[in-house]
N, C-alpha and C positions, 0 to 999 in steps of 0.2 A: 339557554340553548344558544349554541354560536350560528356563524354563517354558512358553516359545512351543511348543518340539517335543513338549510334553506335553498340549497343551490341543486339544479340538476346534475345528474351521476354521469361519468366520462368512463364509459367502456371503451379499452383498446384491444383490440384481438392482434397481437402479432406473431407469425412465424410461416410456416410451408403451406405445403397443398393442402395440409388438414383442414388449415385456418381457409384457404382459399377456398375448400370448399367441394375438388376435385375428386369427381365420382359419383356425382349426381347431376343430373339433369338441370339446368338455368332455374328455372320454375321452381325447385325443390330447396329445402333448407339446408346449408350444410352445418357445422357443430357449431362457429361462434354464432349465426343467426338464432339458431336454437336455444342458445345460452344468453343472447341477447333477452330474446323473448321471456325466459324464465327471470333474468336477474328480473325485470319490469314488474313482474308479477308478486315474486316476493318479497322485493324492496317496498312495492308499490311509491315509487316514485320514477319521474320522467328520467332514461337514461338515452344519452346519446352515444351514435355508435361509430367505430373509427377504425376499418381495418387495411391493417399494412403486410401483408403476404405475398410470398411468391412460391409459385410452383418449382420444385427441385430444388430450394434453398436448402444448405444446410446450415448447420448452427455456427459457422463464420461469418455466413454471410446476411443471416441474419440479423448476427450483429452488428454490423456494418448498416443493415437498414437502420436498426434501433440508432445510430449517430447521424442521421440525414434533420437538417435542423427541425421541419415541419413533423417528424418523428417527435423529434426531442421535446419540442413544445408541447405535443397533444400528451407525452408521459408524463411531465411536468404538472400536468393537470387533472391527470388517471385517478380514478376511484378503484377499478378494477382491473386487470390485466391478465389474458390469457396468451401462454404461449407453446406452441407443436415446435418443438426441433431435436434435430436428435433422428429421425427417421432417415433424411436421406444419404445423413453419413454413416448410418447401419446399409441400407441397402447397397451403396457403392461399394462398401468395403465386402458386403456380403458374396455378393457376385464377384469380384476377385479373387476373394477367398473359396468360392466354388471352384474358379476357373487352378487356380493356384496350390490349393490345401495350405498356403505361408499364414501361420496361427501370426506371425506378425502386421499381418495387413489391417486386421481385427484390431490389435490391439494398440497400432498406431492411430488408427481412426479415433478408437472409445477414448484414447488421451487426449487427442484435438477438440473430440466433439467437447467433453467433461472440461476443457481449457476456454474453450468458447462459451458454452452456456452459464460457466462461473462469473464470466467477466460479462457476460449481459444483464445476469442478476444485478452485479455490482452498479453495472453503468445505470441501470436503472432504478435502483436505490438510491443512488445519487443524486441523480432528475429527481424525484419525486419527495426527497429529504426538504427538498427548495421550498416546498409548499407544505403548508398546514391541512391537517385531514386527515385520517384512517385509508387506511385502501385494504388489497386483495390480491393477491397474484397466483393465479391456479396454473397449475404443467401439467401437463401427460405425458406418463408413461409411452413405451412403444408396446404395440402388438407386434407378431411376426409374420410378413408377408411370405414366408419360405416355410411353411409349417410340416412341411414334407422331408424336410431335410434335418435332423438332430444335431447335427453342429450348428445351424444358423439361429437354429434358437437356443443352444448355450450361449450364443455371441449378443441376440437380445436380452436375453438375464441380465449379461453380464453389463451391457450397455444399460439396463434397468436398473442394478443396483448403483451405478453412479447418477442418474437422474431422481429418482425416489432420498437419494443423500439430500437432493437440494432444501428439501423440505425443512432443514433445521435451518432456512435462512431466511430472514425476517418477513412476516407475513404471508408465505409461500407454501403451499399446499401443492402435496402433487396427487392426481388421479391414478389408478391404478386399470388401465384400459388392458394390458395386458392379459390381467384375469378373465377381463370381462368376454373377450375375443376369442381367448385357446379353447380351441377343440369347437369353435364356431365360425371360425374363417369362411369358411362357403358359405354361411347364412351371412354374414355380416360386411365381407368385401364386394365392392363391383366387380364388372366383367372384367376389369384388368388384373384383376387378382392381387392390387397393390392396396387402393382405398376404399376406405370405407364405403357402402352402400344407403341408400336413406335409413336404413335399420339401425346401419353401425352408428352412424352420424348421430342417430338419437339415443341411442346407449351412451355413447361418449359425453353427450352433454347431462345426460341423467344421473353420469357416474361424475363428471364435474361440481354439477348442482349440490350432490350429496356432499359435498365437501361442508357445504354450509355458506353464511354471506359474514361471519362474526371478522371484524367490529363493524360492521357497517349496515347489519340489524340483528 
């Protein structure tokens, strides 16, 4: 048995308002806190928790967050990483698209988002490669906060095609939140119509946890 099996595990939650937990009161748990509890239960190990997230952050801004020295240090030691990214890229582009009907706005945002998430995963992999031991990365695809607009749903699905493709990266799995939320947006979103409520965050956690913890467990 090597030293990895003897140490406490580190969980890094990286992302936007979905990682912050926006949409529920401060005394309720968001997605990341719920996933932390489940990780401790499943792995039967102490798990330290570090959250680096910002409301409104785009994929490019999350990439920049990951490059700060304190975040890089945490990533090097990480065993579990969750990433929520792309939602704000989509929302900003969708709002402009609904005003202008210019499909190029969505395509440009999609390209930039894909490039930035790819760079983020490459950066994380390079940092973790400096240390020994297994690790997992869990990503979440996008639900549609504009469910009454067919064009917006088409845009969400295009974004998700690219986000889902990141499951080909080393140790990465993508949770299909889109399918969980589809048709249930009124039930699962908070009063702002954008962020999940407590039930929504609970289902996010369950969907991510269902991906398993291999090779950690």
